[in-house]
All heavy atoms as a GROMACS GRO file, in nm:
protein
  572
    1ASP      N    1   1.232  -5.584  -3.570
    1ASP     CA    2   1.214  -5.490  -3.680
    1ASP      C    3   1.193  -5.347  -3.628
    1ASP      O    4   1.238  -5.253  -3.690
    1ASP     CB    5   1.097  -5.533  -3.767
    1ASP     CG    6   1.129  -5.660  -3.848
    1ASP    OD1    7   1.248  -5.690  -3.870
    1ASP    OD2    8   1.034  -5.728  -3.888
    2ASN      N    9   1.119  -5.334  -3.516
    2ASN     CA   10   1.095  -5.201  -3.461
    2ASN      C   11   1.226  -5.135  -3.417
    2ASN      O   12   1.246  -5.016  -3.440
    2ASN     CB   13   0.999  -5.207  -3.342
    2ASN     CG   14   0.858  -5.241  -3.382
    2ASN    OD1   15   0.819  -5.223  -3.496
    2ASN    ND2   16   0.782  -5.293  -3.289
    3LEU      N   17   1.312  -5.212  -3.352
    3LEU     CA   18   1.441  -5.157  -3.307
    3LEU      C   19   1.528  -5.117  -3.426
    3LEU      O   20   1.592  -5.012  -3.424
    3LEU     CB   21   1.513  -5.258  -3.219
    3LEU     CG   22   1.445  -5.291  -3.086
    3LEU    CD1   23   1.517  -5.406  -3.016
    3LEU    CD2   24   1.436  -5.170  -2.997
    4VAL      N   25   1.527  -5.199  -3.529
    4VAL     CA   26   1.604  -5.167  -3.651
    4VAL      C   27   1.550  -5.039  -3.712
    4VAL      O   28   1.628  -4.949  -3.748
    4VAL     CB   29   1.599  -5.285  -3.751
    4VAL    CG1   30   1.657  -5.244  -3.886
    4VAL    CG2   31   1.672  -5.406  -3.696
    5ASP      N   32   1.419  -5.027  -3.722
    5ASP     CA   33   1.359  -4.906  -3.780
    5ASP      C   34   1.393  -4.782  -3.696
    5ASP      O   35   1.419  -4.675  -3.750
    5ASP     CB   36   1.207  -4.921  -3.793
    5ASP     CG   37   1.168  -5.024  -3.897
    5ASP    OD1   38   1.252  -5.057  -3.985
    5ASP    OD2   39   1.053  -5.073  -3.892
    6ASP      N   40   1.393  -4.797  -3.563
    6ASP     CA   41   1.429  -4.685  -3.475
    6ASP      C   42   1.572  -4.639  -3.500
    6ASP      O   43   1.599  -4.519  -3.511
    6ASP     CB   44   1.412  -4.723  -3.329
    6ASP     CG   45   1.268  -4.738  -3.286
    6ASP    OD1   46   1.178  -4.693  -3.361
    6ASP    OD2   47   1.244  -4.796  -3.178
    7VAL      N   48   1.664  -4.735  -3.508
    7VAL     CA   49   1.805  -4.700  -3.530
    7VAL      C   50   1.824  -4.636  -3.668
    7VAL      O   51   1.900  -4.540  -3.683
    7VAL     CB   52   1.897  -4.823  -3.512
    7VAL    CG1   53   2.040  -4.790  -3.550
    7VAL    CG2   54   1.890  -4.873  -3.368
    8ILE      N   55   1.754  -4.686  -3.768
    8ILE     CA   56   1.763  -4.626  -3.901
    8ILE      C   57   1.715  -4.481  -3.898
    8ILE      O   58   1.776  -4.394  -3.959
    8ILE     CB   59   1.685  -4.710  -4.004
    8ILE    CG1   60   1.759  -4.841  -4.031
    8ILE    CG2   61   1.666  -4.632  -4.135
    8ILE    CD1   62   1.682  -4.940  -4.117
    9SER      N   63   1.608  -4.452  -3.826
    9SER     CA   64   1.558  -4.314  -3.815
    9SER      C   65   1.662  -4.224  -3.751
    9SER      O   66   1.687  -4.112  -3.798
    9SER     CB   67   1.429  -4.310  -3.732
    9SER     OG   68   1.326  -4.375  -3.799
   10ILE      N   69   1.725  -4.271  -3.644
   10ILE     CA   70   1.830  -4.193  -3.579
   10ILE      C   71   1.949  -4.176  -3.673
   10ILE      O   72   2.003  -4.066  -3.687
   10ILE     CB   73   1.873  -4.261  -3.447
   10ILE    CG1   74   1.758  -4.258  -3.347
   10ILE    CG2   75   1.998  -4.194  -3.390
   10ILE    CD1   76   1.778  -4.347  -3.227
   11TYR      N   77   1.988  -4.284  -3.737
   11TYR     CA   78   2.100  -4.280  -3.831
   11TYR      C   79   2.078  -4.175  -3.940
   11TYR      O   80   2.165  -4.093  -3.968
   11TYR     CB   81   2.118  -4.419  -3.894
   11TYR     CG   82   2.228  -4.428  -3.996
   11TYR    CD1   83   2.356  -4.466  -3.959
   11TYR    CD2   84   2.204  -4.399  -4.130
   11TYR    CE1   85   2.458  -4.474  -4.053
   11TYR    CE2   86   2.305  -4.406  -4.224
   11TYR     CZ   87   2.431  -4.445  -4.185
   11TYR     OH   88   2.532  -4.453  -4.278
   12GLU      N   89   1.960  -4.176  -4.000
   12GLU     CA   90   1.931  -4.083  -4.109
   12GLU      C   91   1.928  -3.938  -4.060
   12GLU      O   92   1.970  -3.847  -4.132
   12GLU     CB   93   1.800  -4.122  -4.177
   12GLU     CG   94   1.815  -4.251  -4.256
   12GLU     CD   95   1.684  -4.304  -4.312
   12GLU    OE1   96   1.576  -4.256  -4.269
   12GLU    OE2   97   1.689  -4.394  -4.396
   13THR      N   98   1.882  -3.916  -3.938
   13THR     CA   99   1.881  -3.780  -3.882
   13THR      C  100   2.023  -3.731  -3.858
   13THR      O  101   2.058  -3.618  -3.895
   13THR     CB  102   1.802  -3.778  -3.750
   13THR    OG1  103   1.667  -3.819  -3.776
   13THR    CG2  104   1.801  -3.639  -3.690
   14VAL      N  105   2.106  -3.813  -3.798
   14VAL     CA  106   2.244  -3.774  -3.768
   14VAL      C  107   2.327  -3.765  -3.895
   14VAL      O  108   2.413  -3.679  -3.908
   14VAL     CB  109   2.307  -3.874  -3.668
   14VAL    CG1  110   2.454  -3.845  -3.646
   14VAL    CG2  111   2.232  -3.871  -3.535
   15LYS      N  112   2.300  -3.850  -3.990
   15LYS     CA  113   2.375  -3.852  -4.117
   15LYS      C  114   2.364  -3.718  -4.190
   15LYS      O  115   2.456  -3.679  -4.262
   15LYS     CB  116   2.322  -3.966  -4.205
   15LYS     CG  117   2.391  -3.982  -4.337
   15LYS     CD  118   2.518  -4.057  -4.324
   15LYS     CE  119   2.574  -4.085  -4.462
   15LYS     NZ  120   2.708  -4.134  -4.459
   16LYS      N  121   2.257  -3.644  -4.171
   16LYS     CA  122   2.241  -3.514  -4.235
   16LYS      C  123   2.346  -3.414  -4.186
   16LYS      O  124   2.383  -3.323  -4.257
   16LYS     CB  125   2.102  -3.459  -4.210
   16LYS     CG  126   1.993  -3.539  -4.278
   16LYS     CD  127   1.855  -3.489  -4.240
   16LYS     CE  128   1.749  -3.578  -4.301
   16LYS     NZ  129   1.614  -3.544  -4.256
   17VAL      N  130   2.395  -3.435  -4.063
   17VAL     CA  131   2.495  -3.345  -4.004
   17VAL      C  132   2.636  -3.400  -4.024
   17VAL      O  133   2.726  -3.329  -4.066
   17VAL     CB  134   2.466  -3.326  -3.853
   17VAL    CG1  135   2.573  -3.239  -3.789
   17VAL    CG2  136   2.327  -3.268  -3.832
   18ASP      N  137   2.654  -3.527  -3.992
   18ASP     CA  138   2.785  -3.593  -4.004
   18ASP      C  139   2.782  -3.684  -4.126
   18ASP      O  140   2.704  -3.778  -4.131
   18ASP     CB  141   2.816  -3.676  -3.879
   18ASP     CG  142   2.833  -3.589  -3.756
   18ASP    OD1  143   2.890  -3.479  -3.769
   18ASP    OD2  144   2.789  -3.631  -3.648
   19LYS      N  145   2.868  -3.656  -4.222
   19LYS     CA  146   2.864  -3.730  -4.349
   19LYS      C  147   2.911  -3.874  -4.338
   19LYS      O  148   2.866  -3.960  -4.409
   19LYS     CB  149   2.946  -3.657  -4.455
   19LYS     CG  150   2.898  -3.516  -4.483
   19LYS     CD  151   2.754  -3.516  -4.529
   19LYS     CE  152   2.704  -3.376  -4.550
   19LYS     NZ  153   2.563  -3.365  -4.562
   20LYS      N  154   3.005  -3.901  -4.246
   20LYS     CA  155   3.054  -4.038  -4.230
   20LYS      C  156   2.998  -4.096  -4.101
   20LYS      O  157   3.008  -4.036  -3.996
   20LYS     CB  158   3.206  -4.040  -4.227
   20LYS     CG  159   3.268  -4.003  -4.359
   20LYS     CD  160   3.417  -4.022  -4.356
   20LYS     CE  161   3.474  -3.989  -4.493
   20LYS     NZ  162   3.617  -4.013  -4.499
   21MET      N  163   2.940  -4.214  -4.113
   21MET     CA  164   2.877  -4.276  -3.997
   21MET      C  165   2.928  -4.418  -3.978
   21MET      O  166   2.948  -4.492  -4.073
   21MET     CB  167   2.726  -4.280  -4.015
   21MET     CG  168   2.660  -4.145  -4.022
   21MET     SD  169   2.655  -4.060  -3.864
   21MET     CE  170   2.551  -4.169  -3.772
   22LEU      N  171   2.946  -4.454  -3.852
   22LEU     CA  172   2.982  -4.589  -3.812
   22LEU      C  173   2.869  -4.641  -3.724
   22LEU      O  174   2.806  -4.566  -3.652
   22LEU     CB  175   3.113  -4.591  -3.734
   22LEU     CG  176   3.234  -4.532  -3.802
   22LEU    CD1  177   3.351  -4.528  -3.704
   22LEU    CD2  178   3.270  -4.612  -3.925
   23ILE      N  179   2.848  -4.770  -3.728
   23ILE     CA  180   2.750  -4.834  -3.641
   23ILE      C  181   2.826  -4.931  -3.552
   23ILE      O  182   2.911  -5.007  -3.599
   23ILE     CB  183   2.642  -4.908  -3.722
   23ILE    CG1  184   2.561  -4.808  -3.805
   23ILE    CG2  185   2.551  -4.988  -3.631
   23ILE    CD1  186   2.460  -4.872  -3.896
   24MET      N  187   2.794  -4.929  -3.422
   24MET     CA  188   2.857  -5.020  -3.329
   24MET      C  189   2.749  -5.082  -3.240
   24MET      O  190   2.657  -5.012  -3.197
   24MET     CB  191   2.959  -4.948  -3.241
   24MET     CG  192   3.031  -5.041  -3.147
   24MET     SD  193   3.167  -4.961  -3.061
   24MET     CE  194   3.078  -4.875  -2.935
   25GLY      N  195   2.759  -5.212  -3.216
   25GLY     CA  196   2.662  -5.277  -3.130
   25GLY      C  197   2.722  -5.392  -3.054
   25GLY      O  198   2.817  -5.456  -3.099
   26HIS      N  199   2.668  -5.417  -2.935
   26HIS     CA  200   2.713  -5.527  -2.850
   26HIS      C  201   2.594  -5.617  -2.821
   26HIS      O  202   2.484  -5.570  -2.792
   26HIS     CB  203   2.770  -5.471  -2.718
   26HIS     CG  204   2.800  -5.576  -2.618
   26HIS    ND1  205   2.714  -5.607  -2.516
   26HIS    CD2  206   2.907  -5.658  -2.605
   26HIS    CE1  207   2.766  -5.704  -2.443
   26HIS    NE2  208   2.882  -5.737  -2.495
   27SER      N  209   2.614  -5.747  -2.830
   27SER     CA  210   2.513  -5.847  -2.800
   27SER      C  211   2.391  -5.825  -2.892
   27SER      O  212   2.406  -5.824  -3.013
   27SER     CB  213   2.476  -5.842  -2.652
   27SER     OG  214   2.400  -5.953  -2.617
   28LEU      N  215   2.273  -5.805  -2.836
   28LEU     CA  216   2.156  -5.783  -2.920
   28LEU      C  217   2.173  -5.659  -3.006
   28LEU      O  218   2.132  -5.655  -3.122
   28LEU     CB  219   2.029  -5.769  -2.834
   28LEU     CG  220   1.900  -5.739  -2.908
   28LEU    CD1  221   1.868  -5.847  -3.010
   28LEU    CD2  222   1.786  -5.722  -2.809
   29GLY      N  223   2.241  -5.557  -2.952
   29GLY     CA  224   2.270  -5.437  -3.029
   29GLY      C  225   2.356  -5.467  -3.151
   29GLY      O  226   2.345  -5.400  -3.254
   30GLY      N  227   2.442  -5.568  -3.141
   30GLY     CA  228   2.521  -5.610  -3.256
   30GLY      C  229   2.435  -5.669  -3.366
   30GLY      O  230   2.457  -5.643  -3.484
   31SER      N  231   2.336  -5.745  -3.325
   31SER     CA  232   2.243  -5.802  -3.424
   31SER      C  233   2.161  -5.692  -3.490
   31SER      O  234   2.143  -5.691  -3.611
   31SER     CB  235   2.148  -5.902  -3.356
   31SER     OG  236   2.222  -6.011  -3.306
   32ILE      N  237   2.115  -5.598  -3.409
   32ILE     CA  238   2.039  -5.485  -3.464
   32ILE      C  239   2.128  -5.405  -3.558
   32ILE      O  240   2.087  -5.370  -3.669
   32ILE     CB  241   1.985  -5.397  -3.350
   32ILE    CG1  242   1.881  -5.475  -3.270
   32ILE    CG2  243   1.925  -5.267  -3.405
   32ILE    CD1  244   1.844  -5.411  -3.139
   33GLY      N  245   2.251  -5.376  -3.515
   33GLY     CA  246   2.344  -5.301  -3.598
   33GLY      C  247   2.372  -5.368  -3.731
   33GLY      O  248   2.384  -5.301  -3.834
   34THR      N  249   2.382  -5.500  -3.730
   34THR     CA  250   2.406  -5.574  -3.854
   34THR      C  251   2.289  -5.556  -3.951
   34THR      O  252   2.308  -5.533  -4.070
   34THR     CB  253   2.427  -5.723  -3.824
   34THR    OG1  254   2.540  -5.735  -3.736
   34THR    CG2  255   2.454  -5.803  -3.949
   35HIS      N  256   2.167  -5.566  -3.899
   35HIS     CA  257   2.050  -5.547  -3.985
   35HIS      C  258   2.041  -5.404  -4.037
   35HIS      O  259   2.005  -5.382  -4.154
   35HIS     CB  260   1.922  -5.584  -3.910
   35HIS     CG  261   1.908  -5.732  -3.887
   35HIS    ND1  262   1.861  -5.818  -3.983
   35HIS    CD2  263   1.935  -5.809  -3.779
   35HIS    CE1  264   1.860  -5.941  -3.936
   35HIS    NE2  265   1.905  -5.938  -3.811
   36VAL      N  266   2.074  -5.308  -3.951
   36VAL     CA  267   2.074  -5.167  -3.993
   36VAL      C  268   2.177  -5.145  -4.102
   36VAL      O  269   2.150  -5.083  -4.205
   36VAL     CB  270   2.100  -5.074  -3.873
   36VAL    CG1  271   2.123  -4.930  -3.920
   36VAL    CG2  272   1.984  -5.079  -3.775
   37ALA      N  273   2.299  -5.197  -4.081
   37ALA     CA  274   2.408  -5.178  -4.177
   37ALA      C  275   2.373  -5.236  -4.314
   37ALA      O  276   2.409  -5.179  -4.417
   37ALA     CB  277   2.536  -5.240  -4.124
   38TYR      N  278   2.303  -5.346  -4.314
   38TYR     CA  279   2.261  -5.407  -4.441
   38TYR      C  280   2.172  -5.312  -4.520
   38TYR      O  281   2.178  -5.306  -4.642
   38TYR     CB  282   2.190  -5.539  -4.414
   38TYR     CG  283   2.144  -5.610  -4.539
   38TYR    CD1  284   2.234  -5.680  -4.617
   38TYR    CD2  285   2.011  -5.607  -4.577
   38TYR    CE1  286   2.192  -5.745  -4.733
   38TYR    CE2  287   1.968  -5.672  -4.692
   38TYR     CZ  288   2.059  -5.740  -4.770
   38TYR     OH  289   2.018  -5.803  -4.884
   39LYS      N  290   2.091  -5.234  -4.448
   39LYS     CA  291   1.995  -5.145  -4.514
   39LYS      C  292   2.054  -5.009  -4.549
   39LYS      O  293   2.020  -4.952  -4.652
   39LYS     CB  294   1.872  -5.127  -4.427
   39LYS     CG  295   1.790  -5.254  -4.414
   39LYS     CD  296   1.667  -5.232  -4.330
   39LYS     CE  297   1.583  -5.360  -4.325
   39LYS     NZ  298   1.455  -5.340  -4.257
   40VAL      N  299   2.141  -4.951  -4.462
   40VAL     CA  300   2.185  -4.813  -4.484
   40VAL      C  301   2.328  -4.802  -4.536
   40VAL      O  302   2.370  -4.695  -4.575
   40VAL     CB  303   2.170  -4.728  -4.355
   40VAL    CG1  304   2.026  -4.722  -4.311
   40VAL    CG2  305   2.261  -4.775  -4.245
   41LYS      N  306   2.404  -4.910  -4.534
   41LYS     CA  307   2.542  -4.913  -4.587
   41LYS      C  308   2.631  -4.804  -4.524
   41LYS      O  309   2.675  -4.713  -4.592
   41LYS     CB  310   2.542  -4.898  -4.739
   41LYS     CG  311   2.448  -4.990  -4.813
   41LYS     CD  312   2.492  -5.134  -4.803
   41LYS     CE  313   2.413  -5.224  -4.896
   41LYS     NZ  314   2.316  -5.307  -4.834
   42PRO      N  315   2.659  -4.813  -4.393
   42PRO     CA  316   2.744  -4.713  -4.328
   42PRO      C  317   2.890  -4.731  -4.370
   42PRO      O  318   2.926  -4.829  -4.436
   42PRO     CB  319   2.728  -4.745  -4.180
   42PRO     CG  320   2.705  -4.893  -4.178
   42PRO     CD  321   2.622  -4.920  -4.302
   43GLU      N  322   2.975  -4.636  -4.330
   43GLU     CA  323   3.118  -4.646  -4.361
   43GLU      C  324   3.186  -4.756  -4.280
   43GLU      O  325   3.291  -4.804  -4.318
   43GLU     CB  326   3.187  -4.511  -4.333
   43GLU     CG  327   3.161  -4.406  -4.439
   43GLU     CD  328   3.017  -4.354  -4.439
   43GLU    OE1  329   2.950  -4.351  -4.334
   43GLU    OE2  330   2.972  -4.318  -4.549
   44GLY      N  331   3.127  -4.796  -4.169
   44GLY     CA  332   3.185  -4.903  -4.090
   44GLY      C  333   3.085  -4.965  -3.995
   44GLY      O  334   2.984  -4.903  -3.960
   45LEU      N  335   3.112  -5.088  -3.954
   45LEU     CA  336   3.026  -5.161  -3.860
   45LEU      C  337   3.116  -5.234  -3.762
   45LEU      O  338   3.206  -5.308  -3.802
   45LEU     CB  339   2.938  -5.261  -3.935
   45LEU     CG  340   2.858  -5.361  -3.851
   45LEU    CD1  341   2.752  -5.289  -3.767
   45LEU    CD2  342   2.793  -5.465  -3.940
   46PHE      N  343   3.095  -5.211  -3.632
   46PHE     CA  344   3.166  -5.282  -3.526
   46PHE      C  345   3.065  -5.367  -3.452
   46PHE      O  346   2.966  -5.315  -3.400
   46PHE     CB  347   3.230  -5.184  -3.427
   46PHE     CG  348   3.336  -5.099  -3.487
   46PHE    CD1  349   3.304  -4.976  -3.542
   46PHE    CD2  350   3.468  -5.141  -3.486
   46PHE    CE1  351   3.402  -4.896  -3.598
   46PHE    CE2  352   3.566  -5.062  -3.541
   46PHE     CZ  353   3.534  -4.939  -3.597
   47VAL      N  354   3.086  -5.497  -3.446
   47VAL     CA  355   2.996  -5.588  -3.377
   47VAL      C  356   3.077  -5.662  -3.271
   47VAL      O  357   3.178  -5.724  -3.302
   47VAL     CB  358   2.931  -5.687  -3.476
   47VAL    CG1  359   2.844  -5.786  -3.402
   47VAL    CG2  360   2.852  -5.614  -3.582
   48ILE      N  361   3.031  -5.652  -3.147
   48ILE     CA  362   3.101  -5.713  -3.036
   48ILE      C  363   3.011  -5.818  -2.971
   48ILE      O  364   2.902  -5.786  -2.924
   48ILE     CB  365   3.141  -5.607  -2.931
   48ILE    CG1  366   3.224  -5.497  -2.998
   48ILE    CG2  367   3.214  -5.669  -2.814
   48ILE    CD1  368   3.240  -5.374  -2.914
   49ASP      N  369   3.057  -5.942  -2.970
   49ASP     CA  370   2.992  -6.050  -2.895
   49ASP      C  371   2.843  -6.062  -2.925
   49ASP      O  372   2.758  -6.042  -2.839
   49ASP     CB  373   3.013  -6.027  -2.745
   49ASP     CG  374   2.971  -6.149  -2.662
   49ASP    OD1  375   2.980  -6.261  -2.713
   49ASP    OD2  376   2.931  -6.130  -2.546
   50THR      N  377   2.811  -6.096  -3.048
   50THR     CA  378   2.670  -6.110  -3.083
   50THR      C  379   2.639  -6.254  -3.124
   50THR      O  380   2.711  -6.316  -3.200
   50THR     CB  381   2.630  -6.014  -3.197
   50THR    OG1  382   2.491  -6.031  -3.222
   50THR    CG2  383   2.706  -6.038  -3.324
   51ILE      N  384   2.534  -6.306  -3.066
   51ILE     CA  385   2.480  -6.437  -3.104
   51ILE      C  386   2.330  -6.415  -3.120
   51ILE      O  387   2.255  -6.419  -3.024
   51ILE     CB  388   2.509  -6.545  -2.998
   51ILE    CG1  389   2.660  -6.556  -2.974
   51ILE    CG2  390   2.452  -6.678  -3.042
   51ILE    CD1  391   2.697  -6.644  -2.859
   52GLU      N  392   2.290  -6.386  -3.242
   52GLU     CA  393   2.154  -6.341  -3.265
   52GLU      C  394   2.049  -6.439  -3.216
   52GLU      O  395   1.954  -6.401  -3.150
   52GLU     CB  396   2.132  -6.312  -3.413
   52GLU     CG  397   1.994  -6.256  -3.439
   52GLU     CD  398   1.974  -6.215  -3.583
   52GLU    OE1  399   2.069  -6.215  -3.661
   52GLU    OE2  400   1.861  -6.181  -3.616
   53GLY      N  401   2.066  -6.566  -3.245
   53GLY     CA  402   1.966  -6.664  -3.204
   53GLY      C  403   1.946  -6.666  -3.054
   53GLY      O  404   1.833  -6.667  -3.004
   54THR      N  405   2.055  -6.665  -2.979
   54THR     CA  406   2.047  -6.666  -2.833
   54THR      C  407   1.982  -6.538  -2.782
   54THR      O  408   1.899  -6.542  -2.692
   54THR     CB  409   2.189  -6.680  -2.773
   54THR    OG1  410   2.248  -6.798  -2.824
   54THR    CG2  411   2.183  -6.688  -2.623
   55ALA      N  412   2.021  -6.424  -2.838
   55ALA     CA  413   1.962  -6.297  -2.794
   55ALA      C  414   1.812  -6.294  -2.822
   55ALA      O  415   1.734  -6.252  -2.737
   55ALA     CB  416   2.033  -6.182  -2.864
   56MET      N  417   1.772  -6.339  -2.938
   56MET     CA  418   1.630  -6.335  -2.974
   56MET      C  419   1.549  -6.431  -2.887
   56MET      O  420   1.437  -6.400  -2.848
   56MET     CB  421   1.612  -6.369  -3.122
   56MET     CG  422   1.674  -6.267  -3.217
   56MET     SD  423   1.624  -6.097  -3.188
   56MET     CE  424   1.456  -6.102  -3.245
   57MET      N  425   1.607  -6.547  -2.853
   57MET     CA  426   1.535  -6.643  -2.769
   57MET      C  427   1.517  -6.590  -2.627
   57MET      O  428   1.422  -6.627  -2.558
   57MET     CB  429   1.609  -6.777  -2.766
   57MET     CG  430   1.598  -6.854  -2.895
   57MET     SD  431   1.670  -7.022  -2.894
   57MET     CE  432   1.811  -7.006  -2.791
   58SER      N  433   1.607  -6.504  -2.582
   58SER     CA  434   1.598  -6.455  -2.444
   58SER      C  435   1.500  -6.339  -2.427
   58SER      O  436   1.461  -6.307  -2.315
   58SER     CB  437   1.737  -6.411  -2.395
   58SER     OG  438   1.779  -6.295  -2.462
   59LEU      N  439   1.460  -6.274  -2.535
   59LEU     CA  440   1.371  -6.157  -2.524
   59LEU      C  441   1.242  -6.183  -2.446
   59LEU      O  442   1.205  -6.103  -2.361
   59LEU     CB  443   1.340  -6.100  -2.662
   59LEU     CG  444   1.451  -6.015  -2.724
   59LEU    CD1  445   1.409  -5.969  -2.864
   59LEU    CD2  446   1.484  -5.896  -2.638
   60PRO      N  447   1.169  -6.294  -2.472
   60PRO     CA  448   1.044  -6.314  -2.398
   60PRO      C  449   1.065  -6.326  -2.246
   60PRO      O  450   0.976  -6.292  -2.169
   60PRO     CB  451   0.989  -6.445  -2.455
   60PRO     CG  452   1.051  -6.458  -2.589
   60PRO     CD  453   1.187  -6.395  -2.576
   61ARG      N  454   1.182  -6.371  -2.201
   61ARG     CA  455   1.209  -6.388  -2.058
   61ARG      C  456   1.272  -6.264  -1.994
   61ARG      O  457   1.290  -6.259  -1.874
   61ARG     CB  458   1.300  -6.508  -2.037
   61ARG     CG  459   1.235  -6.640  -2.075
   61ARG     CD  460   1.323  -6.759  -2.043
   61ARG     NE  461   1.442  -6.764  -2.127
   61ARG     CZ  462   1.449  -6.817  -2.248
   61ARG    NH1  463   1.343  -6.872  -2.300
   61ARG    NH2  464   1.561  -6.817  -2.316
   62MET      N  465   1.304  -6.164  -2.074
   62MET     CA  466   1.378  -6.049  -2.023
   62MET      C  467   1.304  -5.976  -1.912
   62MET      O  468   1.364  -5.932  -1.815
   62MET     CB  469   1.411  -5.953  -2.137
   62MET     CG  470   1.511  -5.848  -2.099
   62MET     SD  471   1.668  -5.912  -2.035
   62MET     CE  472   1.729  -6.004  -2.174
   63LYS      N  473   1.170  -5.964  -1.921
   63LYS     CA  474   1.098  -5.891  -1.817
   63LYS      C  475   1.110  -5.961  -1.681
   63LYS      O  476   1.118  -5.895  -1.578
   63LYS     CB  477   0.952  -5.869  -1.855
   63LYS     CG  478   0.869  -5.994  -1.871
   63LYS     CD  479   0.728  -5.959  -1.915
   63LYS     CE  480   0.650  -6.085  -1.946
   63LYS     NZ  481   0.517  -6.053  -1.997
   64TYR      N  482   1.119  -6.094  -1.681
   64TYR     CA  483   1.134  -6.167  -1.556
   64TYR      C  484   1.276  -6.150  -1.499
   64TYR      O  485   1.294  -6.139  -1.378
   64TYR     CB  486   1.103  -6.315  -1.576
   64TYR     CG  487   0.963  -6.336  -1.630
   64TYR    CD1  488   0.943  -6.379  -1.760
   64TYR    CD2  489   0.851  -6.308  -1.552
   64TYR    CE1  490   0.815  -6.396  -1.811
   64TYR    CE2  491   0.723  -6.325  -1.601
   64TYR     CZ  492   0.705  -6.369  -1.730
   64TYR     OH  493   0.579  -6.385  -1.780
   65ILE      N  494   1.373  -6.146  -1.588
   65ILE     CA  495   1.511  -6.124  -1.545
   65ILE      C  496   1.524  -5.986  -1.482
   65ILE      O  497   1.584  -5.970  -1.375
   65ILE     CB  498   1.609  -6.140  -1.664
   65ILE    CG1  499   1.610  -6.286  -1.710
   65ILE    CG2  500   1.749  -6.093  -1.628
   65ILE    CD1  501   1.680  -6.309  -1.842
   66LEU      N  502   1.464  -5.886  -1.544
   66LEU     CA  503   1.472  -5.750  -1.491
   66LEU      C  504   1.397  -5.736  -1.359
   66LEU      O  505   1.442  -5.667  -1.268
   66LEU     CB  506   1.418  -5.650  -1.593
   66LEU     CG  507   1.504  -5.634  -1.720
   66LEU    CD1  508   1.432  -5.544  -1.820
   66LEU    CD2  509   1.642  -5.582  -1.687
   67LYS      N  510   1.284  -5.802  -1.345
   67LYS     CA  511   1.209  -5.797  -1.219
   67LYS      C  512   1.284  -5.864  -1.105
   67LYS      O  513   1.266  -5.828  -0.989
   67LYS     CB  514   1.071  -5.864  -1.236
   67LYS     CG  515   0.973  -5.780  -1.312
   67LYS     CD  516   0.837  -5.851  -1.319
   67LYS     CE  517   0.738  -5.767  -1.394
   67LYS     NZ  518   0.607  -5.832  -1.402
   68ALA      N  519   1.368  -5.963  -1.137
   68ALA     CA  520   1.441  -6.038  -1.034
   68ALA      C  521   1.566  -5.966  -0.986
   68ALA      O  522   1.628  -6.008  -0.889
   68ALA     CB  523   1.479  -6.176  -1.088
   69ARG      N  524   1.603  -5.856  -1.051
   69ARG     CA  525   1.723  -5.781  -1.010
   69ARG      C  526   1.703  -5.723  -0.871
   69ARG      O  527   1.593  -5.677  -0.836
   69ARG     CB  528   1.749  -5.666  -1.107
   69ARG     CG  529   1.805  -5.710  -1.238
   69ARG     CD  530   1.832  -5.596  -1.332
   69ARG     NE  531   1.866  -5.472  -1.263
   69ARG     CZ  532   1.866  -5.353  -1.319
   69ARG    NH1  533   1.834  -5.339  -1.444
   69ARG    NH2  534   1.896  -5.246  -1.250
   70PRO      N  535   1.809  -5.721  -0.790
   70PRO     CA  536   1.794  -5.659  -0.658
   70PRO      C  537   1.770  -5.509  -0.670
   70PRO      O  538   1.820  -5.444  -0.762
   70PRO     CB  539   1.929  -5.686  -0.592
   70PRO     CG  540   2.021  -5.732  -0.698
   70PRO     CD  541   1.941  -5.774  -0.815
   71ARG      N  542   1.692  -5.456  -0.578
   71ARG     CA  543   1.664  -5.312  -0.581
   71ARG      C  544   1.778  -5.231  -0.520
   71ARG      O  545   1.791  -5.114  -0.546
   71ARG     CB  546   1.535  -5.283  -0.505
   71ARG     CG  547   1.414  -5.343  -0.573
   71ARG     CD  548   1.287  -5.303  -0.499
   71ARG     NE  549   1.173  -5.369  -0.555
   71ARG     CZ  550   1.094  -5.316  -0.647
   71ARG    NH1  551   1.121  -5.197  -0.693
   71ARG    NH2  552   0.991  -5.383  -0.692
   72GLU      N  553   1.859  -5.296  -0.438
   72GLU     CA  554   1.972  -5.227  -0.371
   72GLU      C  555   2.094  -5.317  -0.373
   72GLU      O  556   2.084  -5.438  -0.387
   72GLU     CB  557   1.938  -5.199  -0.224
   72GLU     CG  558   1.820  -5.110  -0.204
   72GLU     CD  559   1.790  -5.092  -0.057
   72GLU    OE1  560   1.881  -5.111   0.026
   72GLU    OE2  561   1.674  -5.062  -0.025
   73PHE      N  562   2.209  -5.253  -0.355
   73PHE     CA  563   2.335  -5.328  -0.345
   73PHE      C  564   2.397  -5.300  -0.210
   73PHE      O  565   2.380  -5.200  -0.151
   73PHE     CB  566   2.432  -5.287  -0.454
   73PHE     CG  567   2.389  -5.334  -0.590
   73PHE    CD1  568   2.319  -5.249  -0.675
   73PHE    CD2  569   2.415  -5.463  -0.631
   73PHE    CE1  570   2.280  -5.293  -0.799
   73PHE    CE2  571   2.375  -5.506  -0.756
   73PHE     CZ  572   2.308  -5.421  -0.840
   0.00000   0.00000   0.00000
């Protein structure tokens, strides 16, 4: 909900300048974009490779995944 609210705030700020707005999201961003679009009714929505249930289930483990990333390549 916090991410959706953040995107809505940005959307409403930008919408004041640009009259036509599109929302695009990938993976978890696609799920967020879908929820945002339901609330703000943009001119278009692009969703790429989103599986909301899988994305939401992975959030609690994300900090461990990020900590396990190599520091150098």
